[in-house]
Every structure is written in structure tokens, then in C-alpha cells.
N, C-alpha and C positions, 0 to 999 in steps of 0.2 A: 157623475153628474148630480146636480141637486135639483129639487123641486120639479121633478118629472111628473106631469099631471095626467098623461094619457097612458093607459095600459098597453095600447098598441103603438109604441113609439119607434121611430127609426131616426138614426143619426146619419147624415150624408157627409162623407169625407171626400176630399179631393187630393190627388197627387199627380205629379207630372213625371212622365217617363219618356225620354227621347223627344222632348218638345211637345209631347201630346198630353193634354190634361184628361185625367180619368176620374170618373165619379164612382164611389163605392158606398152603396147604402148598407147600413148595418142595423139589424133589429135589436132593440134593447129588451132585456128581461127586467121588469120592474118588480122588486120584492117588497113585501110588507109583512112585518112580524105579526103574529096573531094578536087581535085586539082583546081576545078573551079566551082563557082555557079553564074549563070546569071539569073537575073530577067529582063525580057523584059520590056522596059519602057512603061508607060501608057500615052497615049496622053490625052490632056485636053478633057473632056467629058461634055456634057450637062446633067443636072439632068434627071435620069431615063434611060440614054443611057447605053448600056452594052459594055463590052470589055472582050475578052478572055485573061486573064492573064496567061503568061507562065513562068515557072521557069525550067531551065535546070541544072543538077547537073552532073558534069564530074569526073571520076576517083575515085569514092568512092568504098570501098570494106569492107566486103561483103554487097551488096545492100540489101540483105534480112533483115538486122539489121538497115537499114537507115530509118530515119523518117524525112520528109520534111514538114515544117509547114510554111504557109504563114500568116503574120500578118499585120494589118493595123498599122499606125504610133503610135497610142495610145496603141499598144499591144493586141488589139482584134484579136483573131485567126479567120482567114477567112476560112482556109482549112488545113487539115493534111492528108498526104498520106504515106503509107508504101508500101513495095515491097516484100512481103513474097513469091510470086510466082517465084521470080528469085533465083534459088538455087546455082548458080555458086559462087565460092570464089573469082575469079578474079575481078578487077575493071570493072565497068560497067557504062555507061552513061544512065541517066534516065531523064524524064521530067514529070512535072505534070501541069495541067491547072486548072484554077478556073474562073468561069464566075463572073465578077465584075460589078456591077451596080452602077453608080454615084448617090449619095444622096445629098441633100441639104447641110448637115453639113460636108461633105467631103471637104477637102482642101489640095492640094499638094499630 
């Protein structure tokens, strides 16, 4: 379906079975990609120094189906977070944090 404008939408379908017309309501899940994803910059750190890395995701819907994954430049997964506790369908802003510790082989 295109151009669904209501977050709480239902499509009603009909079918016939043995000459009897049946009505079947189906709730739609409307998805919206994040409007903005911001990863706060990491300052230059000495080896073994830590920094709380923050990532903010704005405007995604529904957030209960959102998965945020932080990766290092080489593709190594640092952290993954889901938000199953947020039950609303409307867009929501979320944040995740990860404690990052500088290692000797890190660069950039």
C-alpha cells in the first residue's frame, strides 16, 4: 500500500465462503526509516582511555522493530540494541550508548 497517512490503520478485506460474505479486518504496521542518525564524534584518545559513544536515531517507526548496531571501521560489531519495550507505532527518538576504550591498534 502507498500513501498510508494514519499510524493506526486497518484494511478491511472481504471473502465469500459457502455463499456467506465474511469481513476480515487487518491492522497495518506502517514503517518509516529514520529521518536522522547522529553518531557523536569521538575525540583523540590515549590508549586505555574510555569514551561514552552516543548514537541518536530520530523519526524511526515503529521503534520496537528498530535495530541499532555500532561498528568499528573494519566492520567489527561493537554493540547492538533493540527497543522492544517501546510499543507505540508513531515515530520515536531513541539513543544508545557504548563505552569505547582506545586500543593501540585503533586509528581514526
